[in-house]
N, C-alpha and C positions, 0 to 999 in steps of 0.2 A: 504493500500499500504505500509506504514512504517512497519507495523507489519510483512507482507511478506519479506521484504528487511531484517529486523532483523533475522527473521527465517532461510533465506538463509545464511547470515553472520555466524549465529550460526552453521549451518551444515558444512559451509565451514572450520570454527575453529576446529569443531570436526574431519573432515577428515583430517586436517593438522596434528592434535595432534595424531591420529591414525596412520598415515603415517610414521611421526617424530618417534613415539614409536617403530617401527619396529627395528629401531636401537639401542635404549637404553633399551627396555623392550619387546623383541619380543615375540608373543604368539607362545610356545614351538611346537604345533601341531595343525592341522585341529579340533581335537577333543576337544580342549581346548575352542572352541567356543560355545560348549555346555552349558557349566556352565556359561558362560558369557549372553547367552540368557536366562537362569534360573535367573541370578542376575537382569537383567533388567525387567524381568516379575514379579518377587516376591518382588523385591525392589522399583518398582515405581507404577504401577497400574496394575489391570487385563488387558487383551487384550480388553475385553468386555467394559470395562470403557472408552476405548479410542474412541470407537464408539458410545458412549452415554454418556451424561454429567448428566443423571439422577442417583440417587443412591436408593439403596433398602429402600422403605418407610414402611415396616414391617418386624417383625422377621421371618416371614414365607418365604419371597422373600429372605432374608438372609440364611435361611437354605436351599433353594433349590440349589442357586448357578446359574453359568451360563455355560452351554454346551459348548460354545466356549472356555472358561477357562479350563474346565475339559478336553477336547479333545486335547487342544494346549499342556498342561502340561504333560498330558500322552503320547503324542508324543515324548517329549523330554525325558521323563523317559525311554521309550522303546529303543530308539536310544543310549541313554547312556548305557544300560543295553548290548545291542549288542556289545558296545565298549568294556565294562567290561569283557565279554565272552572271549575275547583274553587275558585277564590279570588276571584270576582266581587266581594264586598263589600269585601275588600282592596285590590284593584287599582283598583277604582272610587273609592274613597277617597283613594289616593294621587294619582291623576290630578287630583280635583276640587281638591286642596291648592295648586294653583298655576295660576290662571287664566291668565297670561301664557304659560306653558308651552304649554298647551292652544290657545290662540289663536294662537299662532305656528305649531304643527304643522297646525292647521285652515287656516290661511292659504296654507301651502304646498301644501296638498291643492286648495285652491280655484284656487291660481294655475295648476295643470295645464290649467285651462280654456283660458287664453288663450296657451299654448305653441304655437310652429310645430311641435312635435313632441309632441302630448299624450300618445300611447301610450309613447314613450321616457319623457317626463317622470312619467307615472303609475307605470311599472316603478321609476323611481328613487324616487318616494315611497313605493312599498311597501317598499324597503329602508329607508327613513327609518322606516316603522312598525315594521320589524323592529328598529331601535335601541330604540324606545319599549316594544316586547313584552319585550325583554331587560332594559331597565331594570326593568320592572314585577316579573318573574321575580325579580330581584335585590331589589328593595324589598318585596316581599311574604314573604321569608324572616322567620324569627323575629328575626334580629339581621342589619339590612342592612349594618352598618358591619363585623362580622365577614366577612360574605359576600363584600363588596367587598374587603376584605382578603385574603381566601383566593384569590379570582380573580387580582389583581393581583400577589400573590405567585407563583403558579404561571407567570403569564404572564412575569414577568420571568425567572424560573429557566428557562423554555425559551428565549425569544428573544435573551437576552444571550450566553451561551456558544455558542448555535447560530449567531448571526451572527457570531461571531469565528472559528468553525471555517470557515464558508462563505467568507469574506473571506480566510483564510490559506491554506486546502487546496482550496477548490472555486470557482475565480474565474468559471467559466461562471455559476454561480448567486450568488456573494456580491460580484460587480463587474459593471460595465456600462461601455459606452463611449460618450460623448457628443460631438458635434463642438464643444460649448462649452467643456468642461472636462476632456476626454480621459478617462482612466481615473477612475472614481468608485467608492466603496464603498457597497452597499446591504444587506450581509448578508442577513437574511430578509424585507427589504422589496423592493420594485420599484424605488426610486429613493433617492438620499441623504437627502433631505429627509423622506421617509416613515421611513426607518432613524432620523433624527433625532428625530421625533415621539414614536416608542417608546420610544427612549432617555431622552428628557427625562421621560415619563410614569414608566418604571420607574426612573428615578434619583430623581425626588421622592419616589416611594412608599418606596423603600428607605430614603433618608434620613429620612423619617418614621417607620419601623420602628425605625431606629438612635436616634432621638432622643425618641421618644415611648413607644412602646408597651411596651418591658420594664418590669417592675415593681419592680425592685430585687434582693431577696435571691435570688430564684429565676433571675435572669438569668445565664448563664453566658458565657464569653467563646466558647465553641463554638457557641453560638447566634447570637453577634453577628458572627464571623469569615466566614462565607460571604456574608452580607448586605453586610458591607463590602467583600468580594472583588468582588461582583458590581457594586456601586456604583462601584467604581474601573474596572472593565471598561466599564461603560456610559459613563463620562467618556471613557476611552481611544476607544471606538467613536466618539464625538462629535468627538473631536480629529482623528482619522485621515480621517474623512468629511468635514470641514469643514462640519459642520452648525452654523454660526455662531448662527443663531436658536435653535435647539434647545439649544445650550450655555449661551447666555445666559439662557434660561428655566428651564434645570436650576439654574442659579447662583441665579435670582431665586426660584424655589420653594424651594430649600434655604435661602436667606437669610430668607424669610418663616416658614420652620419655626423657625429659630433666634430668630427675632425674638419669636415667638409664646411662646417660653419665659420671656421678660423680663416682670416684672411692670408695667413702665411700658408696654410695647406692649400688654399685656393690658387695662391702664385705658383705652387710646385706642381700644378697639373701638368703643365707644358713638358715636364719631365717624367711623364707617367711611365713610359717605356723603360726608362733606365731604373725606376723604383721598382717596377714589376720583375725585372731580370734580377736586380740585387735581393728582392723578397724571395725569389725562387731559390736563388743561390743559398739563402740564409736557412730556409726550410731544409733544403738537401743537406746542408751542412749539419744542422741540428739532429736529422735523423740519422747521421752517420757517427755523430759523438755520443757514445754509450752513456756517460755520466751525466750530460745534460739531458739526453732523452729520458733516463731514469727519473730525475726530477720531474720532468713536464708530466711524464705518464703517472707519477706518484700524486702529483698534484690534483689530478682528475680521478684518482681510485683506479687507475689501470696500470697493468705491467708492462715489461718492454716488449712482449709480443702484441701488444694492442689487442689483448684477449683473442689470443690465437691466430690473429690476421696475418702477421710475419711468417708463420709456419704455413699458413695457406698460400702466401704469396710464392714461398719456395716450392711448394708442391705443384701449383698451377704452370709456373715456369718450366719445370722439368717436363711438362707434358708435350708430347711429339706434335709440333703444329709448323705451319709455314710461317716462317719469321717476316716474310714479306707482305704476305696477303691475310694471313690469320685464318680462322676457322669458317668466315663468313658471318653475316650479320646475327647478332645475339644467337650464335650456334654452339659457342663452346660448352655451355652447361645443358647439354643434350646428349641422350643416349648413354652408352658404356661408360664414357668419361665421367658424367655426372653421378652415375651409380657409385663408380667407384670412389669419387669423392664424398659421396653421401655416407659410405660405410666407414670412412675414415674420421669424419667430424660428427660430433653430436649434434651440432648446430644446423646440419644440413644446408651448406652453403649454395646459394642460387646466383652468387656473384663472387667476384674475387675480392671484394672491399676495398677496391682502388680503381677510381674512374680511369686514370691514365693506363693501369694495367689491363684492365677490362677492355678498353679501347683496342690495345695492342693484340690481346687474346682473339678478339673477333675480326679486327681488321688489319691486324699486322702492323709493321713500320709505316707502311703507306698510310693506313687509317689513322694512326698515331700523330704522323706529320700534318696530316689534313685536319685533325683536332686541333693541334696547337696553332697552327694558321690561322683557323677560325677563331680561337681565343685571342690571339693577337689582333684580329680585325675587329673583334668586340671591344678590345681595350681601346683601339684608335678611334673607333665611333664614339664611345663615351668620352674620350678625352675632348672630341670636338664639341658634344654636348654640354659639358662642364665649362668649356671656356666660354660658351655662348651664354652661360647663367641659366641653363635649364634644370629646374628643380627636380622633375621627374628622373632625368638622367642620374641625379645623385642617388635615388632609391637603387636603380638598375646598377649603378656603380658599386653601391655596398653589396648589393648580391653577387655581382660578378666577383669582386674580391673574396668574400665569404665563401662562395662556392667553389672557386680553385682550391681553397683550403680543404672544404667539406670532401672533396673527392680524393684526399690522400688516403681516407680510411673507408669511405664509402663510395659506390658506383652509382653516380646519377647523370652521366653524360649518355645521353640517347635514352630512348624508351618514354613510356608514359609516366612521367614524374614531373611534379612542378617546378623544381630546380632546373630542369633542362628546358622545360616550356618558357621560363622566365629568361634564361639565357639566351634562347631563340628570340624572344622579344627584344632583347638587348642588340641582338645581331642585325636585326631589321628595322629598329625603330629609329625613325628620323623626324624630329619635331619640325612642325610648320612654323615658318617665320614669325607668325602672330604668337607663337607659344613659347618663344625662346625665353622670355621671363616668368611666365607662369604656366607650367603643365600641370594638369589636375587643378 
């Protein structure tokens, strides 16, 4: 009874926030709800998982997937394609604006050819195409910054309070048991690291709203209080779920937002490429120094193996694959290879827990080089927006910085997930001249 009351109160709160936001952050068009539906499905858990609390207990079951998920996502993709048919000149121009994004997506498609499971790989690439289609729906709106802002706001309003309610009152949905860690919290997601990723995204977005968007005299405490409360709840969920990487990335993204309010930091934007290279070298250096690494991992309650990740990295690198081309789009964790790794690890890995390594495994050195070129092109584009004074670009920049770090211990490059979707938005976003001083 208490759980049902909490759930009703949660939905009442979400409804109030949605209605209230029509004044502050309105959805620009009915078609904008298509990306929102996509956000909810790929950002939380598949539709099939909401109707069953059982997980796939074998790599073969993971390979097959769910017809319900397949058909629901395909329906959203087809509807979005119909919407885009009316906007061909717009979306074609958006795609042409970043060669490296198009090259990477095209390479992923071509890599289906040499996959051991080409049909499964192709179906997964179609989902990747769904990401692209939804990003194009967002970026072909009159104001892409305002559209993204409205989508992220409503996503945060839904997933943060609902995750808390599921964890506290519906443990069959909000928690799960693993042989490695025992009882873990997942909220609206399927596992704790996925919960961490959506709390990281929501937290950085809410921090941006609190720090950047209000314009002064029209801003009321009543407008900011719900955002601050949700931000605090997101941090709490990250702490209780022990999502260390996501918590660090939320702190990193928030720190970037704060730094970008300083005149000194704004002046250094022109040297972004140099700082990015230095940051990458610093991270590689820290990962190679055992003493420093031990202090860092101990500070967040982890060991030198990053909870078994380094052992997994070694094992997957020893697998015989084509070093130049990889195994094909999202094909490494399929078949006998996945069965063998599932037998070796209690947590049944479905990814290598490193986005750069995962890209190499599936796409080889060629795929990894294309990804790095895409990352560099995003940085160059963000640099232009920051120098122009675009505030929405500051949000994308904070996501970009934190996401590059996030992918050292999780794999969120490509595939249906919000981190990759937002990186895709950053890759293709170009503010209109009239919006250079005020995006969102």
